N, C-alpha and C positions, 0 to 999 in steps of 0.2 A: 508383509501385513500379517498381523496376529490373527487369533481366533475372532470369530464374528462379533462377539460382544465384549471383547477385551478393549479396555481404555488404555490409550497411550498418552504419556506425559508429552505435551506439545508447546513449542514456542511459536507464537504468531508475530509477524511483521506485516502490517497492512497499510501500505501507502495509498492515499486516496487524493485525487485531484479535487481540491475545493474550487467551487464556482463552475463545475462542469456543466450542470444543467442549464444555467444562464448562458454560458458560453455557447453551448449547442443550439440553444433557442435564438440567439442573437447574431452569431457569426454566419457569414456565408457558408453554404453547405460544403463547397469545395475546399474552403480553408479548414473548416473544423474537421473534415474527413481526412485531411492531410495531418493536421497537428495532433489530435488525440492518439491515433494508432502509433505515430512516430514517437510521441512522448512515453506511451506505455512500453514500447519496445526498448527505449533507452533505459527506462527505470528497471525493467526486467534484466537488462544487461549488466547493471551495476550491482549485481547480487554478490556482495562480498561474503556473505555467510553461506553461500551455496544452498539456499533455501529451496524447497520445493514449491511449485505453484499449485495451490488447491483449486483456485478458480480465478477468472478475471471477470469482474462484474462491472461493466460500463467503464468507470473511472477508477476502479479499485482493483489492486492485485493482492490476493490472499496468499501471502507467502507463509510457509510453515516449515517446522522441522520437529521431528519426533525425537525422543531420547533425551540425551543430555542437553541441559540449557547452555546456549552460547555465552561466553565470557562477556562481562559487562562492557569492557573496552571494545570488544568486537561488535557488540550491539550498537554502541555509539559510532563506530566506524561506519556500520551499515547505514545508520541514519544520516550521517554526514554525507556519504556517497549519494544517497537518494536526493538530499536537498542541493548537493552541488551539481548533480546531473540535471535536475529540474531547472535550477537557475541558469546553467549553461545552455540548455535548450531554449528557454525563453530569450536569453540574451542573443542567440544565434538567429532566432526569428527577427529580433530587433535590427540586427546587422544585415540579414539577407532579404528580409521582406518588410521594410520599415512602414510601408503603407498599411498593410494589415496589422502589423504590430501596434500602430497608433490607434487604429480603428477598434481593436478588440482586446488588446493586452496592455496598453500603456498604463492603465490605472490599476494594475495589479488585479485584474479580474480572476486570474487563476492563482491558486496557492496549493500547498501540499501539506496534508496532515498525515501523520504516522501514528498508527495505533500499535502499541507493543503490549502483548498479553501473554499469559501462560495459562494452561489449563489441560483438560483431558478431552481427547477425542476418540473416535473409533473410525477406522478406515474401511470403506466398502468398495469393491470393484463392481461397477454397474456398467456392463457391456463395454469393458475395456477402458473405462475412465474411473479414476479414483475419487471418491466422494467422501468428504470429511463430514461426520455427523457427531452431535453432541451439543450440550448446553454451552460449552465455551465457544463453539463456532457461532451459535446465536448471539452470544455476548459480543463477540468481535463485530458481527454485523451491526448490532444495535448501537455499538459505540461510534460507528461512523455517522450515525444521525443524532448529533447532539447539539447543544445549545452554545457551544464555544464560538464566540464571534470572530475570533482571528482566523485568517486564511492559512497561516503556517504555524504549525505546532506539532509536538510530540506528546501523546497521551500515553502515560505508563500506568497500567491498571494495578490495583492493590494485589491482585494474585501474582502479577510479575514482580512487584516490589517486594512482597513477602518471600519470594524465592531468592532474591539477590540481596537481602538485608544484611547478611554477614559478609558480603563481598565489598 
């Protein structure tokens, strides 16, 4: 970590489970308590870019990496790995627990959106935990709450696209 007020160039990759709130509200508690943590663990394990975890907020994982921006092909591989992991997980529920799958997941109630962003942050150690602060952290949070109707998509911000335009 740098000096207290020093801003660091940061890449964000934020996978977020779409339909999470409705799923939690409608699924049996035992099933949802098994599905969501297991799915989040799987998504964390497919960390192709070796990103750090800034926080886990309900259904979103705030992955980040300071310093040099990952190559575009590696970012694409990360997004592919996240979608493949998500799809495989849902498929495994269909195969291993068809009753609950039909009840809660058969109509694509859950999806995966991924926010890819680049910006500036400052890192702060608060009682042994690293906290990401800055306007771009707020932007990444706000982008999760958007009006895009699709359940599965990748949102690339203008700030990220401007960084890779020559690649």
